[in-house]
Biotite code that builds the C-alpha atoms (Angstrom):
import biotite.structure as struc

atoms = struc.array([
    struc.Atom([100.170, 116.485, 107.159], chain_id="A", res_id=1, res_name="MET", atom_name="CA", element="C"),
    struc.Atom([101.398, 113.951, 109.676], chain_id="A", res_id=2, res_name="HIS", atom_name="CA", element="C"),
    struc.Atom([102.154, 110.346, 108.744], chain_id="A", res_id=3, res_name="ILE", atom_name="CA", element="C"),
    struc.Atom([102.514, 107.866, 111.579], chain_id="A", res_id=4, res_name="GLU", atom_name="CA", element="C"),
    struc.Atom([103.181, 104.140, 111.522], chain_id="A", res_id=5, res_name="THR", atom_name="CA", element="C"),
    struc.Atom([101.472, 101.936, 114.067], chain_id="A", res_id=6, res_name="LEU", atom_name="CA", element="C"),
    struc.Atom([102.406, 98.297, 113.560], chain_id="A", res_id=7, res_name="GLY", atom_name="CA", element="C"),
    struc.Atom([101.165, 97.357, 110.099], chain_id="A", res_id=8, res_name="ARG", atom_name="CA", element="C"),
    struc.Atom([99.030, 100.493, 109.797], chain_id="A", res_id=9, res_name="TYR", atom_name="CA", element="C"),
    struc.Atom([99.888, 103.868, 108.349], chain_id="A", res_id=10, res_name="GLN", atom_name="CA", element="C"),
    struc.Atom([97.911, 106.838, 109.700], chain_id="A", res_id=11, res_name="LEU", atom_name="CA", element="C"),
    struc.Atom([97.676, 109.967, 107.555], chain_id="A", res_id=12, res_name="VAL", atom_name="CA", element="C"),
    struc.Atom([96.493, 112.886, 109.698], chain_id="A", res_id=13, res_name="LEU", atom_name="CA", element="C"),
    struc.Atom([95.940, 116.490, 108.708], chain_id="A", res_id=14, res_name="SER", atom_name="CA", element="C"),
    struc.Atom([94.037, 119.642, 109.579], chain_id="A", res_id=15, res_name="ALA", atom_name="CA", element="C"),
    struc.Atom([92.613, 122.479, 107.534], chain_id="A", res_id=16, res_name="MET", atom_name="CA", element="C"),
    struc.Atom([91.797, 125.938, 108.854], chain_id="A", res_id=17, res_name="GLN", atom_name="CA", element="C"),
    struc.Atom([88.493, 127.573, 107.968], chain_id="A", res_id=18, res_name="SER", atom_name="CA", element="C"),
    struc.Atom([88.774, 131.001, 106.370], chain_id="A", res_id=19, res_name="ILE", atom_name="CA", element="C"),
    struc.Atom([85.391, 132.067, 107.767], chain_id="A", res_id=20, res_name="GLN", atom_name="CA", element="C"),
    struc.Atom([85.884, 131.429, 111.474], chain_id="A", res_id=21, res_name="ASN", atom_name="CA", element="C"),
    struc.Atom([89.479, 130.315, 111.978], chain_id="A", res_id=22, res_name="GLY", atom_name="CA", element="C"),
    struc.Atom([88.522, 126.900, 113.386], chain_id="A", res_id=23, res_name="GLY", atom_name="CA", element="C"),
    struc.Atom([90.335, 123.739, 112.331], chain_id="A", res_id=24, res_name="TRP", atom_name="CA", element="C"),
    struc.Atom([88.786, 120.626, 110.710], chain_id="A", res_id=25, res_name="SER", atom_name="CA", element="C"),
    struc.Atom([90.311, 117.157, 111.085], chain_id="A", res_id=26, res_name="ALA", atom_name="CA", element="C"),
    struc.Atom([91.144, 114.788, 108.215], chain_id="A", res_id=27, res_name="TYR", atom_name="CA", element="C"),
    struc.Atom([92.353, 111.205, 108.427], chain_id="A", res_id=28, res_name="ALA", atom_name="CA", element="C"),
    struc.Atom([93.164, 108.071, 106.469], chain_id="A", res_id=29, res_name="ALA", atom_name="CA", element="C"),
    struc.Atom([94.299, 104.625, 107.591], chain_id="A", res_id=30, res_name="VAL", atom_name="CA", element="C"),
    struc.Atom([96.098, 102.163, 105.358], chain_id="A", res_id=31, res_name="ARG", atom_name="CA", element="C"),
    struc.Atom([97.117, 98.614, 106.128], chain_id="A", res_id=32, res_name="SER", atom_name="CA", element="C"),
    struc.Atom([100.435, 97.613, 104.568], chain_id="A", res_id=33, res_name="VAL", atom_name="CA", element="C"),
    struc.Atom([101.280, 93.951, 104.059], chain_id="A", res_id=34, res_name="THR", atom_name="CA", element="C"),
    struc.Atom([105.001, 93.229, 104.072], chain_id="A", res_id=35, res_name="ASN", atom_name="CA", element="C"),
    struc.Atom([104.954, 90.317, 101.627], chain_id="A", res_id=36, res_name="GLU", atom_name="CA", element="C"),
    struc.Atom([104.074, 92.401, 98.573], chain_id="A", res_id=37, res_name="ILE", atom_name="CA", element="C"),
    struc.Atom([104.006, 95.910, 100.056], chain_id="A", res_id=38, res_name="MET", atom_name="CA", element="C"),
    struc.Atom([100.393, 96.296, 98.985], chain_id="A", res_id=39, res_name="GLN", atom_name="CA", element="C"),
    struc.Atom([98.297, 98.976, 100.670], chain_id="A", res_id=40, res_name="GLU", atom_name="CA", element="C"),
    struc.Atom([94.658, 98.554, 101.639], chain_id="A", res_id=41, res_name="GLU", atom_name="CA", element="C"),
    struc.Atom([92.512, 101.466, 102.765], chain_id="A", res_id=42, res_name="ASP", atom_name="CA", element="C"),
    struc.Atom([90.884, 100.824, 106.129], chain_id="A", res_id=43, res_name="ILE", atom_name="CA", element="C"),
    struc.Atom([89.662, 104.418, 106.222], chain_id="A", res_id=44, res_name="LEU", atom_name="CA", element="C"),
    struc.Atom([89.887, 106.382, 102.957], chain_id="A", res_id=45, res_name="PRO", atom_name="CA", element="C"),
    struc.Atom([91.202, 109.945, 103.314], chain_id="A", res_id=46, res_name="TYR", atom_name="CA", element="C"),
    struc.Atom([88.277, 112.097, 104.419], chain_id="A", res_id=47, res_name="GLN", atom_name="CA", element="C"),
    struc.Atom([87.125, 114.824, 106.741], chain_id="A", res_id=48, res_name="ARG", atom_name="CA", element="C"),
    struc.Atom([86.217, 113.213, 110.051], chain_id="A", res_id=49, res_name="VAL", atom_name="CA", element="C"),
    struc.Atom([83.854, 114.440, 112.756], chain_id="A", res_id=50, res_name="LEU", atom_name="CA", element="C"),
    struc.Atom([82.325, 116.755, 110.142], chain_id="A", res_id=51, res_name="GLY", atom_name="CA", element="C"),
    struc.Atom([80.725, 119.416, 112.346], chain_id="A", res_id=52, res_name="ASP", atom_name="CA", element="C"),
    struc.Atom([83.547, 119.618, 114.867], chain_id="A", res_id=53, res_name="THR", atom_name="CA", element="C"),
    struc.Atom([85.887, 122.617, 114.663], chain_id="A", res_id=54, res_name="LEU", atom_name="CA", element="C"),
    struc.Atom([89.014, 122.680, 116.810], chain_id="A", res_id=55, res_name="TYR", atom_name="CA", element="C"),
    struc.Atom([90.745, 125.708, 118.314], chain_id="A", res_id=56, res_name="ALA", atom_name="CA", element="C"),
    struc.Atom([94.193, 124.673, 117.019], chain_id="A", res_id=57, res_name="SER", atom_name="CA", element="C"),
    struc.Atom([95.864, 122.576, 114.367], chain_id="A", res_id=58, res_name="GLU", atom_name="CA", element="C"),
    struc.Atom([97.340, 120.313, 117.053], chain_id="A", res_id=59, res_name="ALA", atom_name="CA", element="C"),
    struc.Atom([93.889, 119.667, 118.540], chain_id="A", res_id=60, res_name="ALA", atom_name="CA", element="C"),
    struc.Atom([92.482, 118.809, 115.097], chain_id="A", res_id=61, res_name="ALA", atom_name="CA", element="C"),
    struc.Atom([95.364, 116.376, 114.463], chain_id="A", res_id=62, res_name="ILE", atom_name="CA", element="C"),
    struc.Atom([94.663, 114.733, 117.823], chain_id="A", res_id=63, res_name="GLU", atom_name="CA", element="C"),
    struc.Atom([90.972, 114.417, 116.880], chain_id="A", res_id=64, res_name="GLY", atom_name="CA", element="C"),
    struc.Atom([91.954, 112.831, 113.559], chain_id="A", res_id=65, res_name="ALA", atom_name="CA", element="C"),
    struc.Atom([94.274, 110.419, 115.399], chain_id="A", res_id=66, res_name="ARG", atom_name="CA", element="C"),
    struc.Atom([91.443, 109.386, 117.717], chain_id="A", res_id=67, res_name="SER", atom_name="CA", element="C"),
    struc.Atom([89.144, 108.582, 114.773], chain_id="A", res_id=68, res_name="VAL", atom_name="CA", element="C"),
    struc.Atom([91.933, 106.699, 112.974], chain_id="A", res_id=69, res_name="ALA", atom_name="CA", element="C"),
    struc.Atom([92.583, 104.555, 116.049], chain_id="A", res_id=70, res_name="LEU", atom_name="CA", element="C"),
    struc.Atom([88.851, 103.813, 116.327], chain_id="A", res_id=71, res_name="GLN", atom_name="CA", element="C"),
    struc.Atom([88.832, 102.708, 112.683], chain_id="A", res_id=72, res_name="ALA", atom_name="CA", element="C"),
    struc.Atom([91.747, 100.352, 113.338], chain_id="A", res_id=73, res_name="ILE", atom_name="CA", element="C"),
    struc.Atom([90.076, 98.938, 116.438], chain_id="A", res_id=74, res_name="ALA", atom_name="CA", element="C"),
    struc.Atom([86.798, 98.274, 114.628], chain_id="A", res_id=75, res_name="SER", atom_name="CA", element="C"),
    struc.Atom([88.330, 97.321, 111.274], chain_id="A", res_id=76, res_name="GLY", atom_name="CA", element="C"),
    struc.Atom([85.543, 99.413, 109.798], chain_id="A", res_id=77, res_name="SER", atom_name="CA", element="C"),
    struc.Atom([85.366, 100.972, 106.357], chain_id="A", res_id=78, res_name="ARG", atom_name="CA", element="C"),
    struc.Atom([82.181, 102.821, 107.295], chain_id="A", res_id=79, res_name="ALA", atom_name="CA", element="C"),
    struc.Atom([82.055, 106.568, 106.876], chain_id="A", res_id=80, res_name="ALA", atom_name="CA", element="C"),
    struc.Atom([82.648, 108.179, 110.248], chain_id="A", res_id=81, res_name="LEU", atom_name="CA", element="C"),
    struc.Atom([80.698, 111.379, 109.542], chain_id="A", res_id=82, res_name="GLU", atom_name="CA", element="C"),
    struc.Atom([77.785, 110.110, 111.661], chain_id="A", res_id=83, res_name="THR", atom_name="CA", element="C"),
    struc.Atom([79.746, 110.057, 114.912], chain_id="A", res_id=84, res_name="GLN", atom_name="CA", element="C"),
])
């Protein structure tokens, strides 16, 4: 699991390898942290993203998760991203 801070956002990125075919799935969460009271708000709850996409490596899956997390920050969306 990788945790990155981007301004007031915390990105939680991870990958899980499939036992059946060895491909990697991407997982992501984005939280907004306010400094006044250190309260977290989920922009993107932790979930598998790009559901049907399997990556050849863990690093590639993490990069895919990062891309989805950055899109969620840009749109400010809480919508499930499985439809992309």
